[in-house]
C-alpha positions as CSV (number, residue, x, y, z in Angstrom):
1,X,45.4,48.8,37.3
2,X,44.8,45.2,37.9
3,X,44.4,43.0,34.8
4,X,43.1,39.5,35.2
5,X,43.9,37.3,32.3
6,X,41.9,34.1,32.1
7,X,42.6,31.5,29.6
8,X,39.6,30.1,27.9
9,X,39.8,26.6,26.5
10,X,37.9,26.5,23.2
11,X,36.5,23.4,21.6
12,X,35.9,23.2,17.9
13,X,33.0,21.3,16.7
14,X,32.9,20.3,13.1
15,X,29.5,20.9,11.5
16,X,28.4,19.3,8.3
17,X,25.5,21.4,7.0
18,X,24.5,18.7,4.4
19,X,24.2,15.8,6.9
20,X,20.4,16.3,7.3
21,X,20.0,16.2,3.5
22,X,21.1,12.6,3.5
23,X,18.1,11.5,5.6
24,X,15.8,13.6,3.4
25,X,17.2,12.0,0.3
26,X,16.7,8.5,1.9
27,X,13.0,9.3,2.7
28,X,12.4,10.7,-0.9
29,X,13.9,7.5,-2.4
30,X,11.6,5.4,-0.2
31,X,8.5,7.4,-1.3
32,X,9.6,7.1,-5.0
33,X,10.1,3.3,-4.6
34,X,6.7,2.9,-3.0
35,X,5.1,5.0,-5.8
36,X,6.6,2.7,-8.4
37,X,4.8,-0.3,-6.8
38,X,1.4,1.4,-7.2
39,X,-0.7,3.6,-5.0
40,X,-2.8,2.4,-2.1
41,X,-5.6,4.2,-0.3
42,X,-7.3,3.3,2.9
43,X,-10.1,4.7,5.0
44,X,-12.0,3.7,8.1
45,X,-11.2,2.7,11.6
46,X,-9.9,-0.7,10.7
47,X,-7.3,-1.2,8.0
48,X,-6.5,-4.8,7.1
49,X,-2.9,-5.6,6.2
50,X,-2.3,-6.5,2.6
51,X,0.4,-8.3,0.6
52,X,0.7,-7.9,-3.2
53,X,2.7,-10.2,-5.3
54,X,2.8,-11.5,-8.8
55,X,3.9,-14.5,-10.9
56,X,4.0,-14.9,-14.7
57,X,0.2,-15.1,-15.1
58,X,-1.4,-13.2,-12.2
59,X,-1.2,-10.4,-9.7
60,X,-2.4,-11.4,-6.2
61,X,-3.8,-9.3,-3.4
62,X,-4.0,-11.0,0.0
63,X,-5.8,-9.2,2.7
64,X,-5.8,-10.3,6.3
65,X,-9.5,-9.9,7.4
66,X,-10.1,-12.5,10.1
67,X,-13.4,-12.1,11.9
68,X,-15.3,-10.9,8.9
69,X,-17.9,-12.9,7.1
70,X,-17.6,-13.0,3.3
71,X,-21.1,-11.5,3.1
72,X,-19.7,-8.3,4.7
73,X,-17.0,-7.9,2.0
74,X,-17.5,-5.9,-1.2
75,X,-15.0,-5.9,-4.1
76,X,-15.3,-3.4,-7.0
77,X,-13.2,-2.1,-9.9
78,X,-13.7,1.3,-11.5
79,X,-12.9,2.6,-14.9
80,X,-9.5,3.9,-13.7
81,X,-8.4,0.3,-13.0
82,X,-8.6,0.9,-9.2
83,X,-9.7,-2.1,-7.2
84,X,-11.5,-1.4,-3.9
85,X,-12.2,-3.8,-1.1
86,X,-14.7,-2.6,1.5
87,X,-16.1,-4.3,4.6
88,X,-16.9,-4.1,8.2
89,X,-15.5,-6.0,11.2
90,X,-18.2,-6.0,13.8
91,X,-17.6,-6.1,17.5
92,X,-19.3,-9.3,18.9
93,X,-19.8,-8.1,22.4
94,X,-21.1,-4.5,21.8
95,X,-23.5,-4.9,24.7
96,X,-20.9,-5.5,27.4
97,X,-18.1,-3.4,28.9
98,X,-14.6,-4.4,27.8
99,X,-12.0,-5.1,30.4
100,X,-9.3,-5.0,27.7
101,X,-9.6,-4.6,24.0
102,X,-6.7,-4.9,21.6
103,X,-8.4,-5.9,18.4
104,X,-9.5,-3.4,15.8
105,X,-13.1,-3.1,14.6
106,X,-15.1,-0.9,12.2
107,X,-15.6,-0.3,8.6
108,X,-12.7,-0.3,6.2
109,X,-11.9,0.5,2.6
110,X,-8.7,-0.4,0.8
111,X,-8.1,0.7,-2.8
112,X,-5.2,-0.2,-5.0
113,X,-4.3,1.0,-8.5
114,X,-3.7,-2.0,-10.7
115,X,-1.1,-2.2,-13.5
116,X,-2.1,-1.4,-17.1
117,X,-1.7,-4.9,-18.5
118,X,-4.4,-6.7,-16.4
119,X,-7.6,-8.4,-17.3
120,X,-10.1,-6.8,-15.0
121,X,-13.0,-8.8,-16.5
122,X,-11.7,-12.0,-15.1
123,X,-10.9,-11.2,-11.4
124,X,-11.2,-14.2,-9.0
125,X,-11.6,-14.0,-5.3
126,X,-11.6,-16.6,-2.5
127,X,-11.8,-16.3,1.2
128,X,-10.2,-18.9,3.4
129,X,-8.9,-18.9,7.0
130,X,-9.4,-15.2,7.4
131,X,-7.4,-14.3,4.3
132,X,-9.1,-12.8,1.2
133,X,-7.1,-13.6,-2.0
134,X,-7.9,-11.7,-5.1
135,X,-6.2,-12.8,-8.3
136,X,-6.1,-10.6,-11.5
137,X,-4.8,-12.2,-14.7
138,X,-2.1,-10.4,-16.6
139,X,-2.6,-9.6,-20.3
140,X,0.0,-9.6,-23.1
141,X,0.9,-6.2,-24.5
142,X,-0.4,-5.7,-28.1
143,X,2.1,-6.6,-30.7
144,X,3.0,-3.8,-33.1
145,X,1.2,-4.2,-36.4
146,X,3.3,-4.3,-39.5
147,X,2.3,-2.2,-42.5
148,X,3.0,-3.4,-46.0
149,X,4.2,-0.8,-48.4
150,X,2.8,-1.1,-51.9
151,X,5.0,-0.6,-55.0
152,X,3.9,2.1,-57.4
């Protein structure tokens, strides 16, 4: 009887089963942080980039919409305090064949939920150099009312 004994070199690999949970936790934190800043919805083939910032008196929405005339922009606010900006960026050379096309065109709709303490009756908008700036004044929270207790 011949017995062949071979030595097998084994390598041990240390596996951390919780390592993938770290990346999931980071993604969840990112989603939660974005939700705290307010929700945003967009539809259409063209989605203009937006910046939102605030100071002591106003909240500002800046949308980059170069190539659109102000007549093609519609701004509305609904009863749920959601501001919606709609418009259309039209292709100027629709009758010719493009050799190269990198710009985006089409209808768009961007909606943003505004914070509770805003004065939606006094929204201002201006359009300059391809940037739409919408400013919404902030309101002060109601002061608690004191109640006098009568002596009996």
